[in-house]
C-alpha positions as CSV (number, residue, x, y, z in Angstrom):
1,M,-0.2,0.0,0.0
2,T,1.5,3.2,-0.9
3,S,1.6,6.3,1.0
4,T,-0.9,8.0,-0.9
5,D,-3.3,5.0,-0.4
6,Q,-2.6,5.0,3.6
7,T,-3.6,8.7,4.0
8,A,-6.9,8.1,2.0
9,E,-7.7,5.1,4.2
10,S,-6.6,7.2,7.1
11,D,-8.9,9.8,6.1
12,A,-11.7,7.5,5.3
13,R,-11.7,5.8,9.0
14,A,-11.6,9.5,10.5
15,A,-14.6,10.5,8.3
16,Y,-16.3,7.6,9.4
17,L,-15.9,8.0,13.1
18,G,-16.7,11.6,12.6
19,R,-20.0,11.0,11.0
20,V,-21.3,8.1,13.8
21,F,-20.4,10.2,16.7
22,D,-21.2,13.3,15.2
23,I,-23.2,15.9,17.4
24,R,-21.8,19.1,16.2
25,D,-24.7,21.9,16.6
26,H,-27.0,19.4,18.3
27,H,-28.7,20.9,21.6
28,V,-27.6,19.0,24.7
29,L,-29.2,19.8,27.8
30,V,-27.6,18.4,31.1
31,T,-28.9,18.8,34.6
32,G,-26.8,18.6,37.6
33,A,-24.1,20.1,35.8
34,A,-22.2,22.0,38.0
35,S,-20.2,19.4,39.5
36,G,-19.3,15.7,39.3
37,L,-20.6,13.5,36.1
38,G,-22.8,16.2,35.4
39,Q,-19.9,18.7,34.8
40,A,-18.0,15.8,32.8
41,I,-20.9,15.0,30.7
42,A,-21.3,18.9,29.9
43,E,-17.7,19.2,28.9
44,A,-17.9,16.3,26.5
45,M,-20.7,17.6,25.0
46,A,-19.3,20.9,24.4
47,D,-15.8,19.9,23.2
48,A,-17.7,17.3,20.5
49,G,-19.1,20.5,19.2
50,A,-22.8,20.6,20.7
51,N,-24.7,23.6,22.3
52,V,-25.0,22.9,25.7
53,T,-27.4,23.9,28.2
54,L,-26.4,23.6,31.9
55,V,-29.0,23.3,34.5
56,D,-28.0,23.3,38.5
57,R,-29.2,24.9,41.4
58,D,-25.8,26.0,42.6
59,A,-25.6,29.5,40.6
60,A,-22.0,30.5,41.3
61,A,-20.8,26.9,40.2
62,L,-23.0,26.7,36.9
63,R,-21.5,30.1,36.1
64,R,-18.2,29.2,36.2
65,L,-18.6,26.1,34.3
66,A,-20.3,28.4,31.7
67,D,-17.5,30.8,31.4
68,E,-14.9,27.8,31.3
69,L,-16.7,26.2,28.4
70,A,-17.4,29.3,26.4
71,G,-13.7,30.2,26.8
72,R,-13.0,27.1,24.9
73,G,-15.4,28.2,22.0
74,A,-18.3,26.4,23.1
75,T,-21.9,27.8,22.7
76,V,-23.4,27.3,26.5
77,A,-26.7,28.5,28.2
78,H,-27.3,27.9,31.6
79,A,-30.5,27.8,33.9
80,V,-30.4,27.9,37.7
81,C,-33.1,25.2,38.7
82,D,-34.2,22.8,41.4
83,V,-35.5,19.6,39.5
84,A,-37.7,18.8,42.2
85,D,-39.8,21.6,41.2
86,A,-41.9,20.7,38.2
87,D,-43.1,24.1,37.1
88,A,-39.1,25.3,37.4
89,V,-37.8,22.4,35.2
90,E,-40.7,22.6,32.5
91,A,-40.1,26.3,32.2
92,A,-36.2,25.9,31.9
93,V,-36.3,23.0,29.4
94,T,-38.9,24.7,27.3
95,E,-36.8,27.9,27.4
96,A,-33.7,26.3,26.6
97,A,-35.4,24.4,23.4
98,N,-36.9,27.8,22.2
99,R,-33.5,29.2,22.5
100,F,-31.9,26.8,20.5
101,D,-35.0,26.0,18.5
102,R,-34.8,22.2,19.3
103,L,-33.5,19.9,22.0
104,D,-31.7,16.7,20.9
105,V,-30.3,15.2,24.0
106,A,-31.2,15.5,27.8
107,F,-29.1,14.3,30.2
108,V,-31.1,13.7,33.3
109,N,-28.4,13.6,35.9
110,A,-29.2,15.7,38.8
111,G,-29.1,13.4,42.2
112,I,-28.2,13.6,45.9
113,P,-26.9,10.8,47.9
114,G,-29.0,11.3,51.3
115,A,-27.9,12.2,54.9
116,P,-24.3,10.3,55.3
117,R,-24.3,7.2,57.3
118,T,-21.6,7.3,59.8
119,D,-21.8,3.6,61.3
120,A,-23.6,0.7,60.8
121,E,-26.4,1.6,63.4
122,S,-27.2,4.5,61.3
123,R,-28.0,2.4,58.1
124,R,-30.7,0.1,59.7
125,L,-33.9,0.3,58.4
126,E,-35.8,1.3,61.6
127,R,-33.3,4.2,61.4
128,V,-34.2,5.8,58.1
129,R,-35.4,9.1,58.4
130,L,-38.6,9.8,56.7
131,D,-37.3,13.5,56.0
132,D,-33.9,12.3,53.9
133,W,-36.2,9.6,52.4
134,E,-38.7,12.2,50.9
135,R,-35.9,14.9,50.1
136,V,-33.7,12.0,48.1
137,I,-37.0,10.5,46.2
138,G,-37.7,14.2,45.3
139,V,-35.0,14.9,43.7
140,N,-33.5,11.7,42.3
141,L,-37.1,9.8,41.2
142,T,-39.5,13.0,41.0
143,G,-36.7,15.0,39.5
144,A,-35.6,13.0,37.3
145,L,-39.4,12.2,36.0
146,N,-40.0,16.0,36.0
147,T,-37.0,16.4,33.5
148,M,-37.9,13.4,31.4
149,R,-41.7,14.7,31.0
150,A,-40.5,18.4,30.1
151,A,-38.0,16.7,27.7
152,A,-40.5,14.6,26.0
153,S,-43.0,17.3,25.6
154,V,-40.7,19.4,23.2
155,M,-39.1,16.4,21.5
156,R,-42.0,14.1,20.5
157,P,-43.6,16.8,18.0
158,R,-40.0,16.6,16.3
159,R,-40.2,13.0,16.5
160,S,-36.6,12.7,17.4
161,G,-34.7,12.9,20.4
162,R,-32.6,11.2,23.3
163,I,-33.0,11.2,27.0
164,I,-30.1,9.4,29.1
165,V,-30.7,9.3,32.7
166,T,-28.1,8.7,35.5
167,A,-29.1,6.1,37.6
168,S,-26.7,3.8,39.6
169,T,-25.6,0.1,40.4
170,A,-27.1,0.9,43.7
171,G,-30.4,0.7,41.8
172,L,-29.4,-3.0,40.3
173,R,-28.4,-4.7,43.8
174,A,-28.4,-4.1,47.4
175,D,-25.7,-1.5,48.5
176,P,-25.9,-0.7,52.0
177,M,-23.5,1.8,51.6
178,V,-25.7,4.2,50.4
179,G,-28.5,3.8,52.2
180,Y,-32.3,3.0,51.6
181,P,-33.4,6.3,49.9
182,Y,-31.0,6.5,47.4
183,V,-31.1,2.5,46.6
184,A,-35.1,2.9,46.5
185,S,-34.7,6.0,43.9
186,K,-32.3,4.5,41.5
187,A,-34.0,1.0,41.3
188,A,-37.1,3.3,40.7
189,I,-35.6,5.0,38.2
190,V,-34.2,2.2,36.0
191,N,-37.9,1.2,35.6
192,V,-39.4,4.6,34.7
193,V,-36.5,4.5,31.6
194,R,-37.7,1.3,30.3
195,Q,-41.2,2.5,30.6
196,A,-40.6,5.5,28.9
197,A,-38.6,3.5,26.3
198,L,-41.3,1.9,25.2
199,D,-43.5,5.0,25.4
200,L,-41.5,7.1,23.3
201,A,-39.9,4.7,20.6
202,P,-43.0,5.2,18.1
203,D,-41.9,8.9,17.8
204,Q,-38.2,7.8,17.6
205,I,-37.0,9.2,21.0
206,R,-34.3,7.0,22.6
207,V,-34.2,6.4,26.4
208,N,-31.2,5.0,28.1
209,A,-29.6,4.8,31.6
210,I,-26.2,5.1,32.7
211,A,-25.3,3.4,35.8
212,P,-22.4,4.4,37.2
213,G,-20.8,2.5,40.1
214,P,-18.2,4.3,42.5
215,F,-16.9,7.7,41.0
216,R,-14.9,10.3,42.7
217,T,-17.9,12.7,42.9
218,N,-19.9,14.6,45.5
219,I,-22.1,11.4,45.7
220,G,-18.9,9.0,45.6
221,G,-16.7,10.8,47.8
222,K,-14.4,13.4,46.3
223,R,-12.5,13.7,49.5
224,P,-9.2,11.9,50.3
225,R,-9.5,8.6,51.3
226,T,-7.2,6.9,53.8
227,P,-5.3,4.1,52.7
228,E,-7.6,1.6,54.6
229,S,-10.8,2.8,53.0
230,E,-9.2,2.7,49.6
231,A,-8.2,-1.1,50.2
232,V,-11.8,-1.6,50.8
233,W,-12.7,-0.1,47.4
234,A,-9.9,-2.1,45.8
235,R,-11.5,-5.4,47.2
236,T,-14.8,-4.8,45.9
237,I,-13.9,-3.4,42.2
238,P,-11.9,-5.9,40.1
239,L,-10.3,-2.9,38.6
240,G,-9.0,-1.9,42.0
241,R,-9.8,1.8,41.8
242,M,-12.9,4.3,41.8
243,A,-13.4,5.8,38.7
244,D,-12.5,9.7,37.6
245,P,-16.0,11.7,36.4
246,E,-13.6,11.9,32.9
247,E,-14.3,8.0,32.6
248,I,-18.2,8.5,31.9
249,K,-17.5,10.9,28.9
250,G,-16.7,8.0,26.2
251,L,-20.6,6.4,27.4
252,A,-22.1,9.6,27.4
253,L,-21.0,10.6,23.9
254,L,-22.1,7.1,22.7
255,L,-25.4,7.5,23.9
256,A,-26.0,10.8,22.5
257,S,-24.8,10.5,19.0
258,P,-26.0,8.4,15.8
259,A,-23.9,5.7,17.1
260,S,-26.5,4.5,19.5
261,S,-29.3,4.7,16.9
262,F,-30.7,1.3,17.7
263,M,-30.3,1.3,21.4
264,T,-33.0,2.0,23.7
265,G,-34.6,0.7,27.0
266,A,-31.3,-0.3,28.1
267,V,-29.0,0.4,31.5
268,F,-25.2,0.8,30.7
269,P,-23.0,0.0,33.8
270,V,-19.8,1.8,34.2
271,D,-18.5,0.5,37.3
272,G,-15.2,-1.4,37.0
273,G,-16.5,-4.9,37.1
274,A,-18.4,-4.5,40.3
275,L,-21.7,-5.7,39.0
276,A,-19.8,-9.0,37.8
277,L,-18.1,-9.4,41.5
278,S,-20.9,-8.9,43.4
279,H,-22.2,-12.4,43.5
280,A,-18.7,-13.4,45.1
281,L,-18.9,-10.9,48.0
């Protein structure tokens, strides 16, 4: 093969990959965008050429990220919003869709961990605090439903779109480390995703979920860990470590792009093999 042939082959491969994963000029909305996985997803979408609307209740962090992405050449809008407020979510999503005259992708990512559980006693069923239960369910389940409803309402008339929900491996198995409210909310949202996928499929709207395992986020625990706690995580994750938020970007781009055109109603774990190991623990 001549150098000319090699160059042509390389160009053809690059063109194919660019076409399959092309989200340039698409409008992508990300909730919980000001930190953690939401920030990583927003960065990936902006770097891939999408127009991005950032949604979060932390106004200062939202502004910092919007300025950072705009400084990298991205077209960015942002809205301060608590996803537990259905009216506020509907207004934010509708305004964002109107601003860009479309909504191609909605990452339903906002979530909270619940009250800290400092010892085994606090994780017992009879110790579940109902105020904590209602708060976590209100954001992680009802808030996700609010966002999915608002996104569907603007996508269905165009018969096109993708809704990607951040679930958790804690929604696919028992996980005493995160407590009852979080496990319940994530298990429920997994089935909401499947239900929505069936509902929206005739309108060519794909609905999928990402199920992260242990990531270094506000929920997963950004703060430095002791060697002892790191060793505990190493024993529960075949890859031997927690994940960095950067490691969610590839799957996020796949699900947002034409490469996922025949994927809907699915849940994709990103957990370093933790679910595969769980039967042995």
